[in-house]
C-alpha positions in Angstrom: -38.1 26.6 -23.9 -37.3 23.6 -26.5 -40.0 20.8 -26.6 -37.5 18.3 -25.7 -35.6 20.5 -23.0 -39.3 20.9 -21.6 -40.2 17.0 -21.5 -36.3 16.2 -19.7 -38.0 18.6 -17.3 -40.9 17.0 -16.6 -38.7 13.8 -16.0 -36.2 15.6 -13.8 -39.2 16.6 -11.5 -40.8 13.7 -11.5 -37.7 11.7 -10.1 -36.7 14.4 -7.9 -40.0 14.0 -6.2 -39.4 10.7 -5.9 -36.2 11.1 -4.3 -37.9 13.3 -1.7 -41.0 11.1 -1.0 -39.7 7.7 -1.4 -38.3 6.9 2.4 -42.0 8.8 3.5 -43.7 5.9 2.0 -41.1 3.2 2.4 -41.0 2.6 -1.3 -37.0 2.3 -0.7 -34.8 3.2 2.2 -32.2 1.3 5.0 -33.6 1.6 9.0 -30.8 1.8 11.2 -32.9 1.2 13.9 -34.4 -1.7 12.5 -31.3 -2.7 10.9 -32.7 -4.2 7.0 -34.2 -2.0 4.4 -37.7 -1.6 3.2 -39.1 -2.0 0.2 -42.1 -0.8 -1.1 -43.6 -1.0 2.4 -42.0 -4.7 2.9 -39.1 -5.3 5.1 -36.6 -6.6 2.9 -34.3 -8.7 5.1 -31.5 -11.3 4.3 -33.0 -13.4 7.0 -29.3 -13.6 8.8 -31.3 -13.1 12.0 -33.1 -16.1 11.6 -30.0 -18.2 10.9 -28.5 -16.7 14.2 -31.5 -18.0 16.0 -32.0 -21.3 14.9 -35.1 -21.0 13.4 -33.8 -21.7 9.8 -30.8 -24.0 8.6 -27.6 -22.9 6.3 -29.8 -24.0 3.4 -32.3 -21.7 3.8 -30.4 -19.2 4.7 -28.4 -19.4 1.0 -31.7 -19.1 -0.3 -32.6 -15.8 1.0 -28.9 -14.7 0.5 -29.3 -15.2 -3.0 -32.5 -13.8 -3.7 -32.9 -10.6 -1.8 -29.0 -9.9 -2.0 -27.1 -11.4 -4.5 -29.7 -11.3 -7.2 -31.7 -7.9 -6.9 -28.1 -5.9 -6.9 -27.0 -8.5 -10.2 -30.2 -6.9 -11.6 -29.5 -3.4 -10.8 -26.0 -3.3 -11.8 -26.8 -5.2 -15.1 -29.4 -3.2 -16.2 -27.5 0.2 -14.6 -24.4 -1.5 -17.7 -26.7 -2.3 -20.4 -28.4 1.4 -20.5 -24.7 3.2 -20.0 -23.6 0.7 -23.0 -26.3 2.4 -25.2 -27.3 5.4 -24.0 -24.6 7.0 -21.6 -25.6 8.7 -18.8 -28.7 8.8 -19.3 -29.8 8.7 -15.8 -27.4 12.0 -15.1 -29.0 14.2 -17.4 -32.7 12.9 -17.2 -33.3 12.1 -13.8 -30.6 12.7 -11.6 -32.1 15.2 -9.0 -28.7 16.5 -8.5 -28.0 17.8 -11.8 -31.6 19.2 -11.8 -30.2 21.5 -9.0 -27.1 22.0 -10.9 -29.2 23.1 -14.1 -31.0 25.4 -11.7 -28.4 27.4 -9.9 -26.5 27.9 -13.4 -28.8 29.9 -14.2 -29.1 31.8 -11.3 -25.4 32.0 -11.3 -25.7 33.5 -14.7 -28.1 36.1 -13.6 -25.8 36.9 -10.8 -22.4 37.1 -12.7 -23.0 36.3 -16.4 -21.7 32.6 -16.3 -22.5 29.2 -15.2 -19.5 28.8 -13.2 -17.2 30.8 -10.9 -14.2 29.1 -13.0 -15.7 29.7 -16.1 -12.9 32.5 -17.9 -15.4 34.2 -20.2 -18.9 35.5 -19.7 -21.8 34.2 -22.2 -23.3 36.2 -24.4 -26.3 37.8 -23.6 -28.5 37.0 -26.0 -29.6 33.6 -25.7 -30.3 31.3 -29.2 -34.4 32.0 -28.5 -33.5 35.3 -28.6 -34.1 36.4 -25.0 -31.6 38.2 -23.2 -29.9 37.6 -19.5 -28.2 40.3 -18.2 -26.1 40.0 -15.2 -27.3 41.7 -12.1 -25.2 40.9 -9.0 -28.4 41.5 -6.9 -29.0 38.0 -8.0 -26.4 36.9 -5.1 -29.3 37.7 -2.7 -31.5 34.6 -4.5 -28.5 32.6 -5.7 -26.7 31.9 -1.8 -30.1 31.2 0.0 -31.4 28.9 -2.7 -28.3 27.4 -2.7 -28.1 27.0 1.2 -32.1 25.5 1.1 -31.0 23.0 -1.5 -28.1 21.7 0.6 -30.4 21.6 3.7 -33.2 19.7 2.2 -30.7 16.9 0.4 -28.7 16.6 3.7 -32.4 15.7 6.0 -33.8 13.7 2.9 -30.3 11.5 3.3 -31.1 11.4 6.8 -34.6 9.9 6.1 -33.2 7.1 4.0 -31.1 5.8 6.7 -33.7 6.8 9.9 -37.6 6.4 9.9 -38.8 10.0 8.2 -41.4 10.2 10.9 -38.6 10.8 13.6 -36.4 12.7 11.4 -39.0 15.3 10.4 -40.8 15.6 13.9 -37.3 16.3 15.9 -36.7 18.9 13.2 -40.0 20.6 13.6 -39.8 20.3 17.3 -36.4 21.4 17.4 -35.3 18.1 18.9 -32.6 16.8 17.0 -30.3 14.4 18.4 -26.6 15.2 18.5 -25.9 12.8 15.8 -28.8 13.5 13.8 -28.1 17.6 14.0 -24.0 16.5 13.0 -25.6 14.8 9.9 -27.9 17.7 8.6 -25.6 20.0 9.6 -22.3 18.3 8.2 -24.3 17.7 4.9 -25.8 20.6 4.7 -22.4 22.7 4.5 -21.1 19.8 1.9 -24.0 20.0 -0.3 -23.6 24.2 -0.5 -19.7 24.2 -1.0 -21.2 21.8 -3.8 -23.8 23.6 -5.1 -22.1 27.1 -5.0 -18.6 26.4 -5.6 -18.6 23.0 -7.5 -21.8 21.6 -9.3 -20.6 20.2 -12.8 -16.7 19.8 -11.6 -18.4 17.0 -8.9 -20.6 15.8 -11.9 -17.8 15.0 -14.3 -15.0 14.2 -11.5 -16.4 13.1 -8.5 -19.7 10.9 -9.1 -18.8 7.5 -8.9 -22.6 7.0 -10.5 -21.6 9.5 -13.6 -18.5 7.9 -14.1 -19.5 4.1 -14.2 -21.7 5.2 -16.8 -19.2 7.1 -18.8 -16.8 4.5 -18.7 -19.3 1.8 -19.7 -20.5 4.4 -22.6 -16.9 4.9 -24.2 -16.4 1.1 -24.4 -19.4 1.1 -27.3 -18.5 3.2 -30.1 -21.8 2.5 -31.6 -23.7 4.2 -28.3 -26.2 6.9 -28.8 -24.3 10.2 -29.0 -24.7 13.7 -29.7 -23.9 14.0 -33.6 -22.0 16.9 -35.5 -22.9 17.1 -39.3 -19.4 18.2 -40.1 -20.2 18.3 -43.8 -22.3 21.5 -43.0 -20.0 23.0 -40.6 -19.6 26.3 -42.5 -23.2 26.7 -41.3 -21.3 27.3 -38.0 -19.8 30.2 -39.1 -22.1 33.0 -37.8 -22.9 30.8 -34.7 -21.1 31.8 -31.3 -20.7 28.8 -30.1 -24.3 28.5 -28.9 -24.2 24.7 -28.3 -21.1 25.6 -26.0 -22.8 28.2 -24.1 -25.5 25.8 -23.3 -23.9 22.6 -22.1 -24.1 22.5 -18.5 -21.1 20.4 -17.9 -19.1 23.0 -19.9 -18.2 20.6 -23.0 -17.5 21.4 -26.3 -20.2 19.1 -28.3 -18.8 19.3 -31.7 -15.7 17.7 -30.2 -14.8 14.1 -30.5 -15.9 11.3 -28.0 -13.0 11.2 -25.4 -13.5 14.5 -25.4 -17.4 14.8 -24.7 -16.3 12.1 -21.7 -18.8 13.7 -18.9 -21.6 14.2 -21.4 -25.0 13.5 -19.7 -27.2 13.6 -22.8 -29.1 16.3 -21.8 -29.3 17.3 -25.3 -29.3 20.9 -24.4 -26.7 21.8 -27.2 -28.7 20.3 -29.7 -31.7 22.1 -28.8 -29.7 25.4 -28.8 -27.9 24.4 -32.3 -31.9 24.0 -33.4 -32.7 27.5 -32.5 -29.7 29.1 -34.3 -30.5 27.3 -37.1 -34.6 27.7 -36.9 -34.5 29.9 -40.3 -32.0 26.9 -42.5 -34.1 24.4 -43.9 -31.7 21.6 -43.3 -32.2 22.3 -39.5 -29.8 21.6 -36.8 -26.4 20.5 -37.3 -26.3 18.2 -33.8 -28.3 15.5 -33.3 -28.2 12.4 -31.1 -27.2 9.7 -33.5 -25.9 5.8 -33.0 -25.0 3.0 -34.2 -23.0 3.5 -37.4 -23.6 7.1 -37.4 -21.9 7.5 -34.0 -18.5 6.3 -35.4 -17.4 9.6 -37.1 -17.3 10.9 -33.0 -15.8 7.9 -31.2 -13.8 6.2 -34.3 -11.8 9.6 -34.1 -10.2 8.5 -31.0 -8.2 6.4 -32.8 -7.3 9.0 -35.7 -9.9 7.1 -37.9 -12.4 9.2 -40.3 -15.1 7.3 -41.3 -17.5 8.8 -43.6 -21.1 9.0 -42.1 -24.0 7.7 -43.8 -26.4 9.6 -45.2 -29.2 8.7 -43.5 -27.7 9.8 -40.0 -28.4 13.5 -40.1 -31.9 13.6 -42.0 -33.8 17.1 -43.1 -35.0 18.5 -39.3 -37.9 20.4 -39.4 -38.4 24.4 -39.9 -38.0 24.6 -36.1 -34.6 22.3 -35.9 -36.7 20.4 -33.5 -35.0 16.8 -32.8 -36.1 13.6 -31.6 -36.0 13.4 -27.7 -33.6 11.1 -26.1 -35.8 8.6 -24.7 -38.2 8.3 -27.9 -35.1 8.2 -30.2 -33.1 5.5 -28.0 -36.2 3.2 -27.5 -37.5 3.1 -31.1 -33.9 2.5 -32.3 -33.9 -0.5 -29.9 -36.8 -1.9 -31.4 -36.2 -1.6 -34.8 -32.9 -3.7 -34.1 -35.1 -6.1 -31.9 -33.2 -5.4 -28.6 
């Protein structure tokens, strides 16, 4: 596995673990029994009950509402907008638990039918850019189906622990004593997630995820945002390639196209890693690299019929292995150089 992709998998695994354990350790959850949030073990209330009981006045209640309600929401939304404007769907590609499951099940489905999705028209090449081979075998359905069902069940159960005390949910589940509403929530959630994980996956990420769409719209508004750039001056080097970058993309996008057609890009960088493997023997390295600032205009300005030249520094010579800079290090280092 490419170094960048290994690093990204570590981030995904860490955030997936946080997603599962956050309610257990009261890092963050909404308790419907007590009717307020928990945040790092603290009872996070707006103080409205104290106002109704006459223990505080309207002035103190407004302060509580601002400090505990409005400001935290504004901070989260503001941080999300800032990150999305500069780096696009960084959360999706590097942290989102759903997307990590999408990629894992894509791999199993490829082993079962030779495609990442049931809706792909053609099979993927059996040989990967690194030289390994993946030969489809329908026996993998015996692994894919229960895996999708198990992940769907875990997803539904974990989501319920964000609403009810985890000790109650897991205790009732262990003793087979779920209440009617708990069983309905987990049952319906398992069914819906199973349909998503087996039939939709990247389609949900592209068209149904509100968080992803929010990031994409913000990203599109900034022409100089971080994007996978394509060194068009070396397009002839693609002649002997079987579109490895497109086959590697879990969102089924075409990385060499203009930014508008990359609307749902999750910044996972798998296309650049695949290109780096294909061009391993080329001293000029990968044709696909993360770029931003003026270097990103070649991707975004073409949406409007313009053809700005790419500055010479946009595609520096890569290493002999075609290695690209990790996304987070690249983006944050660029922010530091620009003073923000």
